[in-house]
N, C-alpha and C positions, 0 to 999 in steps of 0.2 A: 380825245379816246386815249384810255391808257394801252402802254404799250408793253405787253405781255412776252415771256421768253417764248419762243418759236415752237409750237406743240410737235411739228410734223414728225419726228423719230418716233412720239408715244400713241399718235394714234393709228389705228388699224380699221375705225370701221367709221364713217359718215353720217349719220343722219339728218334728215330735213324737215323741219314743218311745212305742212300746206300753202293754208292761208295766209295771207298777209307777211309772208315770207318769199316762197315760190310765184305763189299767184297773188295776184292783186284783188283779195274779195273784198276790201272796201270800196273800191273804185265801182266794181261789180255790183256791189248793194247801192250805192248811192245812184248809178244809173238806172238799176233794177226799179227804185224807188220814183226816178224822174217818170218812166213808163209806165207805172201803176199809175200815177198822178194823169197823165197825160189819157191814159185808156178809161178813167172814170172823171170828166173833167165837172161835170154837176157834183159829184160827191166832193171831190176835193176842191172846188172852187173858191173856196175861205181858206186855206191853209198854201200859205208862203212854202216853195220848195223845203227852205232850208229849216222851216220848223218839222214839214215830216220826214227829215234828213237827221236831226237830232231827235226827236220824238221816239221813232223807231230805233236808232239806235239806242237808244237809252235804255228801253223798255227789252229788246233783243241781248242785249248784253248782263241784265240784269237775269234774263228766263235763262240764257247761257249758263251763269254760272251758278244755277240752280242745276241747271241739268247737271253740269259736271261734277256735282255734289251729290248727284241720285236721289236730288228731291222730286223731280219731274220725268217724266219719259218725253220721249219725241213727240208722239200726237199729241199730248198736251201743249208741249212747247210750240208744237206750227199751230197749233191754235188760240195760244193766249197770246202771240205776240201782236196779231191782227186784231183780237177780240180788244185786247187792252188800247191797239192804235184807235181803233173806232171812240173808245170811250173816251180817250185823252181829247182827240182833237174834236171828238161831239159830230161823227161821222152819223149821216144817215142814207137809207134806201143800198146798202150794202151790206155785204156780210164777210165774217173771216176766213170762210172757204173760198169765197171770190176772191179775195185780195191776195190771200197766199196761194191760189193757183197760179193768179197774173203774175203775183211776184216770180215765182221758182221758173216758170219758164221765161221771163223776161231777164231773170237772172244767169241763168245759162247763156244767152247771148253774149254777155260782157265780161266772161272769163278771160282776160290777159296772164300773161307772167308778167310778175315785178319787173321793172327795168334793170336790163343785169344780170339778171337771177336767173335766165336760161344759159346763156355763155359759162355762168361760174358752176352752176350745178354738173355742168357737162363736161369742163374742166377739174372739178373734183373727181369726178366718177373714171375720166380717164387715169386717173392715179390711186385711187382710193375704191373700196368697195364703201356701195351708199346705199341709203336706205330712208325710206319715209314714215315718219312718224305723225299723227293727226289724229286731232278729234274731229267730231262733226259726223252727219250722217253717214252711214254706208254706201247708199245707193245715190247720193251726192258727187261724194269722194272720188267713187268707181267711174264716173259720167266725168269725173273732171281727168283722170287718169285715160281715158277713151279719147278726151279731145287733145290731149296733150302726150302720144303715146312716149315720146322719149323717157318720161318718169317712170313707168311702168318697165320700159325697154332696160334702164339702165338700174331699180332699183333690185336689190339683193332680199331684203326686207321690205316689207310692206304690213304696216301696224295702223289699224283704226280703231278708234275707242270704242264703236259702237260693236264691233266685231267682238270685240274683248270684252266688253261689259262695264269695263270702268274706263273714264275719262281723264285726261294729263290734270292735274298733277300727280293723280295717285299713285303712290309707289307701285303696284301691280301691275299697272299699263308699263310701265320702265321697266321693271323686271321682266314681262315678257318681250320688249323691245331689245333688251339683253340677251334674252335665251337665243332669240331669232338670228342676232345678228353673230351669236358664236364665238365672241369676245369677250374678254374682261370689262368690267363695267368701265374703268380709268383708260381705257383703248377707246372708249366712243367718245365723238365729239358730236354735240348735239348744234345745231344751228336752227333759231328760233326768233318768234318778235315777239311772245309774250312774256313779263317779268314774271308773273304767279304761274302760268299753265308751264311754259319750257326753261324759263332760268331756272327758278327755285326745284320745278320736277328732276330737271335733268342734274341740276348739283346734290341733290339729296338722294338721289341714283346715284353720286359716283363718278356721274360724267364729265366730261370737260362741256366747257357752255361756251357759244358764240353767239352773242344777242342781236339780232338787227334791229336797229331802233334807229331811225331816220333823226328823231328829236333826240339831242342829247341829254341822256340822262343826269338827272341832279349829283345821285349816289351811283355806283356799280361794284357790286358783291366782288371778296376777293377772289381772284385769279379767273373772273370773265373777263374775254376778248368783247368789245364791244365796237361794232361797226356800224358805217350808216350807208353805205356805198359798198357794191359786191367785190370790186378790184380789191377793194382792203382788206378783204379775206382771205383772196388769192393769194396776196403779198405777203399774208402772214401765214398761210400754209407753205411758202416758197412756190406758188404755183404759177404766177404771175408777174 
């Protein structure tokens, strides 16, 4: 991981991404899909769990990219991800609405912090104003904040893409978040996991960036701090 100059003297506000940065969305997704398979044993009898995970994740990722570009809306995404799954896996005797309802109910049961993220978030919040900037459906993200009240209690700004009308990496979302933070763009640090949505979106907005990525990237944009474990970020900020 590259060693960059410590930014603590220039940062005045820290935004955190939510899913797969602070909260472990991917593990919750996989656990919820396992629950869906168990809830419909006849439907998924011929489908190995690994195949279900891979097929759903591939379909969902493509649809989310379309959603973030404004090409489809939320109801279309919610319907299409399981309609396409049914088609791709040759499922019989179930509707996309049934699968989506089951998935969303089970998904909520498996929300957890990413290991080390809670302690890091609270440590940063003791020293600097913090906020949350997240893509995602507003109702789901608000439910996560209700489940983990430390997030809402410490967040000085909360920016959810669906409530603004554009999604990361759209420049207007970052402009909106800059105004909500009340500081200059170059004084904001964004901590996120997605290269396209978080790293490029924040850099294009003139923000500083800390990229949380457990897998070492092949290349790193100039001036981006990369970390795989939360104590690394705290040490970089001179907070741990």
